[in-house]
ZAMARGU-4260 file (C-alpha; in steps of 0.2 Angstrom, whole numbers, plus 5000, padded with zeros to 4 digits):
<rodrens>
0) 5396/5479/5924 | 5406/5483/5940 | 5423/5489/5940 | 5428/5473/5949 | 5425/5463/5933
5) 5431/5476/5922 | 5448/5477/5931 | 5452/5460/5937 | 5468/5465/5945 | 5462/5479/5956
10) 5454/5467/5969 | 5472/5458/5969 | 5481/5474/5974 | 5467/5479/5988 | 5468/5461/5994
15) 5487/5464/5998 | 5483/5480/6006 | 5470/5471/6017 | 5483/5457/6023 | 5495/5469/6026
20) 5484/5480/6036 | 5482/5466/6049 | 5500/5468/6055 | 5501/5486/6053 | 5484/5486/6067
25) 5494/5475/6078 | 5510/5488/6079 | 5498/5503/6081 | 5490/5496/6097 | 5506/5487/6104
30) 5522/5494/6097 | 5523/5511/6108 | 5516/5501/6123 | 5531/5488/6121 | 5544/5503/6119
35) 5536/5512/6135 | 5537/5494/6143 | 5555/5493/6139 | 5560/5509/6147 | 5558/5523/6133
40) 5552/5540/6140 | 5540/5550/6131 | 5552/5561/6122 | 5563/5547/6117 | 5547/5540/6108
45) 5542/5556/6100 | 5560/5557/6093 | 5559/5538/6086 | 5543/5541/6078 | 5549/5557/6071
50) 5564/5547/6065 | 5554/5534/6056 | 5543/5547/6048 | 5559/5557/6042 | 5567/5541/6035
55) 5550/5537/6026 | 5550/5554/6017 | 5568/5552/6010 | 5563/5536/6003 | 5546/5542/5996
60) 5554/5555/5989 | 5567/5542/5978 | 5552/5528/5975 | 5538/5537/5969 | 5546/5545/5955
65) 5558/5531/5951 | 5542/5518/5950 | 5534/5530/5936 | 5550/5524/5926 | 5554/5507/5932
70) 5537/5500/5935 | 5527/5497/5952 | 5528/5478/5956 | 5547/5479/5961 | 5546/5491/5972
75) 5531/5484/5982 | 5539/5467/5983 | 5553/5475/5991 | 5543/5483/6002 | 5533/5468/6009
80) 5551/5458/6009 | 5558/5473/6020 | 5541/5470/6033 | 5546/5452/6034 | 5564/5457/6038
85) 5560/5469/6052 | 5547/5458/6059 | 5558/5443/6059 | 5572/5454/6068 | 5558/5458/6081
90) 5552/5440/6083 | 5568/5432/6083 | 5574/5439/6101 | 5578/5430/6116 | 5562/5428/6128
95) 5553/5440/6114 | 5563/5455/6122 | 5570/5466/6107 | 5585/5476/6112 | 5584/5495/6111
100) 5595/5495/6094 | 5583/5483/6087 | 5568/5492/6091 | 5575/5508/6085 | 5580/5501/6067
105) 5563/5493/6065 | 5553/5508/6070 | 5563/5518/6057 | 5567/5508/6043 | 5551/5497/6045
110) 5541/5511/6048 | 5535/5502/6065 | 5523/5512/6076 | 5516/5523/6062 | 5499/5521/6057
115) 5497/5521/6038 | 5480/5513/6036 | 5486/5499/6029 | 5496/5508/6016 | 5514/5502/6010
120) 5523/5516/6019 | 5536/5526/6009 | 5529/5514/5995 | 5512/5520/5995 | 5513/5532/5981
125) 5519/5515/5971 | 5504/5507/5976 | 5491/5523/5973 | 5498/5526/5955 | 5497/5508/5950
130) 5480/5508/5957 | 5475/5523/5947 | 5483/5516/5933 | 5472/5501/5932 | 5455/5514/5933
135) 5448/5527/5924 | 5447/5544/5932 | 5429/5543/5938 | 5431/5528/5945 | 5446/5532/5957
140) 5438/5541/5970 | 5426/5525/5975 | 5437/5513/5972 | 5452/5522/5982 | 5440/5524/5996
145) 5435/5504/5995 | 5453/5502/5996 | 5454/5512/6012 | 5439/5504/6020 | 5447/5486/6019
150) 5464/5493/6025 | 5455/5500/6041 | 5445/5482/6042 | 5461/5473/6042 | 5470/5486/6055
155) 5454/5484/6067 | 5457/5464/6066 | 5476/5467/6070 | 5472/5480/6083 | 5463/5466/6093
160) 5480/5457/6095 | 5481/5465/6112 | 5469/5452/6118 | 5481/5437/6113 | 5485/5437/6131
165) 5467/5430/6134 | 5465/5417/6122 | 5482/5410/6117 | 5494/5401/6128 | 5511/5408/6129
170) 5506/5426/6126 | 5501/5430/6143 | 5519/5439/6146 | 5523/5454/6139 | 5538/5446/6129
175) 5526/5433/6122 | 5513/5446/6116 | 5527/5455/6108 | 5531/5440/6097 | 5515/5436/6093
180) 5513/5453/6087 | 5528/5452/6075 | 5521/5435/6070 | 5507/5442/6064 | 5515/5457/6055
185) 5525/5443/6045 | 5510/5433/6040 | 5502/5449/6033 | 5518/5453/6024 | 5519/5437/6017
190) 5501/5436/6010 | 5503/5453/6003 | 5518/5448/5994 | 5508/5433/5986 | 5495/5443/5980
195) 5507/5458/5972 | 5516/5443/5963 | 5500/5439/5953 | 5497/5457/5947 | 5507/5461/5930
200) 5516/5477/5927 | 5519/5487/5912 | 5533/5499/5908 | 5535/5510/5894 | 5543/5526/5886
205) 5535/5542/5894 | 5523/5552/5880 | 5529/5570/5875 | 5519/5583/5887 | 5516/5600/5883
210) 5526/5613/5893 | 5510/5623/5897 | 5501/5608/5904 | 5518/5604/5914 | 5517/5620/5921
215) 5498/5620/5925 | 5502/5603/5936 | 5517/5610/5945 | 5507/5625/5950 | 5493/5614/5958
220) 5505/5603/5966 | 5515/5616/5974 | 5497/5623/5981 | 5494/5606/5987 | 5510/5604/5997
225) 5507/5621/6005 | 5490/5615/6011 | 5494/5597/6015 | 5507/5604/6028 | 5493/5611/6039
230) 5487/5594/6039 | 5502/5584/6043 | 5507/5596/6058 | 5490/5596/6065 | 5490/5576/6065
235) 5507/5574/6070 | 5505/5582/6088 | 5493/5569/6094 | 5489/5554/6082 | 5504/5545/6083
240) 5504/5546/6102 | 5486/5539/6105 | 5491/5523/6112 | 5503/5532/6124 | 5491/5546/6129
245) 5478/5533/6134 | 5491/5524/6144 | 5497/5541/6152 | 5478/5548/6155 | 5469/5532/6160
250) 5482/5520/6166 | 5476/5506/6152 | 5486/5492/6145 | 5488/5485/6128 | 5471/5474/6129
255) 5460/5489/6133 | 5469/5502/6122 | 5469/5487/6108 | 5450/5486/6109 | 5449/5506/6107
260) 5459/5508/6091 | 5451/5493/6084 | 5434/5500/6086 | 5440/5516/6078 | 5449/5507/6063
265) 5432/5496/6061 | 5420/5511/6060 | 5434/5520/6048 | 5433/5505/6037 | 5413/5508/6038
270) 5414/5526/6034 | 5425/5525/6020 | 5414/5512/6011 | 5401/5526/6013 | 5414/5538/6007
275) 5416/5529/5991 | 5397/5532/5987 | 5397/5549/5993 | 5413/5553/5982 | 5403/5546/5967
280) 5388/5557/5970 | 5396/5572/5977 | 5413/5573/5971 | 5429/5569/5981 | 5432/5588/5989
285) 5416/5588/5997 | 5418/5571/6005 | 5434/5577/6012 | 5427/5592/6020 | 5412/5583/6027
290) 5422/5569/6035 | 5437/5579/6041 | 5425/5593/6047 | 5416/5581/6058 | 5431/5574/6063
295) 5438/5590/6071 | 5425/5591/6083 | 5429/5574/6091 | 5447/5579/6092 | 5442/5594/6103
300) 5431/5582/6112 | 5444/5568/6116 | 5454/5577/6129 | 5439/5585/6137 | 5431/5568/6141
305) 5431/5562/6161 | 5432/5544/6157 | 5441/5532/6147 | 5425/5526/6139 | 5420/5542/6134
310) 5436/5547/6127 | 5438/5531/6118 | 5420/5535/6110 | 5427/5552/6104 | 5444/5544/6099
315) 5435/5532/6087 | 5423/5543/6079 | 5437/5556/6076 | 5448/5541/6068 | 5432/5535/6058
320) 5428/5552/6051 | 5445/5558/6047 | 5453/5542/6039 | 5437/5539/6030 | 5443/5553/6017
325) 5460/5546/6014 | 5455/5538/5998 | 5447/5552/5991 | 5462/5563/5995 | 5472/5551/5987
330) 5461/5551/5971 | 5461/5569/5969 | 5481/5572/5971 | 5484/5559/5957 | 5471/5567/5947
335) 5481/5582/5946 | 5494/5575/5934 | 5495/5564/5919 | 5497/5545/5919 | 5516/5545/5919
340) 5517/5558/5934 | 5506/5550/5946 | 5519/5540/5956 | 5529/5559/5958 | 5511/5567/5963
345) 5508/5553/5975 | 5524/5555/5982 | 5523/5574/5984 | 5506/5572/5992 | 5513/5561/6006
350) 5530/5570/6009 | 5521/5586/6009 | 5511/5580/6025 | 5525/5570/6032 | 5538/5582/6034
355) 5528/5592/6046 | 5521/5578/6054 | 5539/5572/6058 | 5540/5587/6070 | 5522/5584/6077
360) 5527/5570/6089 | 5542/5578/6096 | 5531/5593/6102 | 5516/5581/6106 | 5526/5570/6117
365) 5535/5585/6125 | 5517/5593/6129 | 5512/5576/6137 | 5528/5575/6147 | 5525/5593/6156
370) 5506/5585/6159 | 5499/5597/6145 | 5487/5581/6139 | 5475/5593/6129 | 5486/5606/6121
375) 5490/5594/6107 | 5473/5590/6102 | 5468/5609/6104 | 5483/5615/6093 | 5480/5601/6082
380) 5461/5607/6079 | 5467/5625/6074 | 5478/5619/6061 | 5466/5607/6054 | 5452/5619/6053
385) 5463/5630/6043 | 5469/5616/6031 | 5450/5612/6028 | 5447/5631/6024 | 5461/5631/6011
390) 5457/5614/6004 | 5440/5619/5999 | 5443/5635/5992 | 5457/5628/5981 | 5451/5612/5975
395) 5432/5613/5973 | 5437/5619/5955 | 5449/5606/5952 | 5440/5590/5957 | 5443/5576/5944
400) 5427/5565/5949 | 5417/5581/5945 | 5426/5587/5929 | 5427/5571/5920
</rodrens>
């Protein structure tokens, strides 16, 4: 009997992520380009993205641990409602041209412009711990990877919204396209809201835990935080700025860039599914090392490519290989602690990457503004190599999918 049959509410949570991810894919391909169209400079965009990440960090630190005590459902319902409100604010503006103030607020509060793979932004720890609570330890790596795969499949669909202008009347103008993108986000959030309403939640008193167990858990979490910092700053240097980088380097618009990003997300979905099989057979740690190690090579190749097509190919492979390991990494971090501390563990896992990642867009945008288009990738690759070495050294002995 499959996990889908034995745990019938798991598909509903995964379906909610898939619906949400379509809107995120639309934003990833269009939001930063909309800022550029409205006259935002590269440093301004970098500061805005960093501000959004910092806001997400503060919210994550509160929401994840609180969900361990108060339950998960109410927080995810709140997140989808927030997405609806922010998208509606962008949609209901004159001629589809939001003011700088509106764009700033929805970027920071709603997380618009951040690439989260279909996750629930600062509410992602809630989603992860809720899914983990519905699954046995051995099946988490595989199911989390499937969850990631469907999230990226949705983002691949959403990223194609750059083609709206070719097929939908009224979206040929930049303002019309922006309104169509915000409407896509609203639809995805509404569907996710309905799915989450169908999943029951349960809360209860936390069991007593031995002090030695807590000390061991905190030791592993502190180590995870230190290693994740390298991963966060390495990705922050270039990943949030890819649409802008393609625009500056090759002078391409939303349609071409949307296709490029969609291809990356689609391949990430396929590889995430394959990672679920690999995680079951070889464990989560080796799955992470294999995917991120190969992705590192394509990170180095992106700025060296002489044409848009070759750069896109390298980008697609980098995104697919890196992002395919998200589910495996989430499963490992949650498996380091007991059930009633999983929201906390997921929060620390996310925040330990987000804090250093918040610095990355500022530094990366500054380098791009000075014409050093390759340096963000080269610096990021060096940090990523250090991250992988430490990750394997520490966690190869603490892989929950192998120990249980």
